[in-house]
N, C-alpha and C positions, 0 to 999 in steps of 0.2 A: 691318394686322391682317387675319387670315383670318376670314371669316364662314362658318361651317359650318351646315348644317341640323341640327336637334336629333338626328336619328337617327344622325348620323355623329360627333357630339361625344364620346360615351363612348369609341368606338373611337380617335378622335384622341387623347384624353387618355391612354389606355393606351399608345399607341405613340410619339407625338410629344411629349406634354406640353403645357404652356401657357407663357405668358410669365413666370409667377411660380412654376411648379412643374415639376420633372423629370417624365418619363413615369412612369406607375405601375409599369411593369416595373422601372425602376431603383429606385424606392422599395421595392418588394417585395424586390428583391435586397439593398438596403441593410439592410432589416429582418432578413432571414435572416442576413446576415454579422454584424450586431451581436448577434443572438441566439446565434450560434455562439461569438462572443468572450466573451459573458457566461458561457457554460458553462466554457470554458477557453481559454487563449491559443493560438490557431491562426495560424501565420504566413501561411498561404494566405488566411485570412479578412481579416487586416490588409492584405495586399497587394490583395485584392479591393476593400476599402473605399478604399484609396488610388487604385486605378484608377477607381472610381466617382466619387470626389471630383474627380479630374482632368477626367473627362468632364463632370461637372456644372458645374465652374468655367468650362470652355471653352464650355459651352452658354450660360451667362450672358453671356459676352463676345460670343457670336454673336447673341444676342437683339437685335432691332431697338430695343426700348425701353430697353436698358441705357445706351447713350451719351446718349440723350435724358434719362434720369433723372439723369445726372451733370451735364449741361449746364444743365438746367432742373429743379432739385430740386423734387420734389412731396412734401408732408408724409406722404402715405400710401404711395405706391409706392416712393420712393427708399429708405427704411429697409429695406423688405422685400427689394428687389433687392440692396442692399449687404450686408445681413446674410446673405442666402442665398449670395451670392458668397463672402463671407469664410469662412463655415462650410464650404462645398464646397472652397475652397482649403485650409483647415486639414486637412480630412479627406484630401485628396490628398497634402499634404506629410507628414502623420503616417504614412500608409500607405506612401509612398515611403521614408520613413526606416526603417520596419519591414522593407521588402524589402532595403534596403542593409545592414542589421545582421544579416544571415544568419538571419532567422527570429525574432529576439527582438522582441517588441512593447512592451517596457518602455521 
């Protein structure tokens, strides 16, 4: 686990994220893409969400605490990590499907 001084913690969260959360930059991009899709079906926004989902799912797998949460389940951390990974994976797969279907997001 990385120990950061309080004055660097906010910057670290924006750029790198935490063990339980993607970087804020990715979360802002996700919010913007979801808002764009709420207005109308935009193939580029669906593909963008797919790319973000893939990156987020990969991030969970690279996180040091993920394998530990599988090997030694914790009542608090394991459901959060598994739920976040499953949702990121679903977002990646759905966005990938939209990209393959030539722009249709249905």
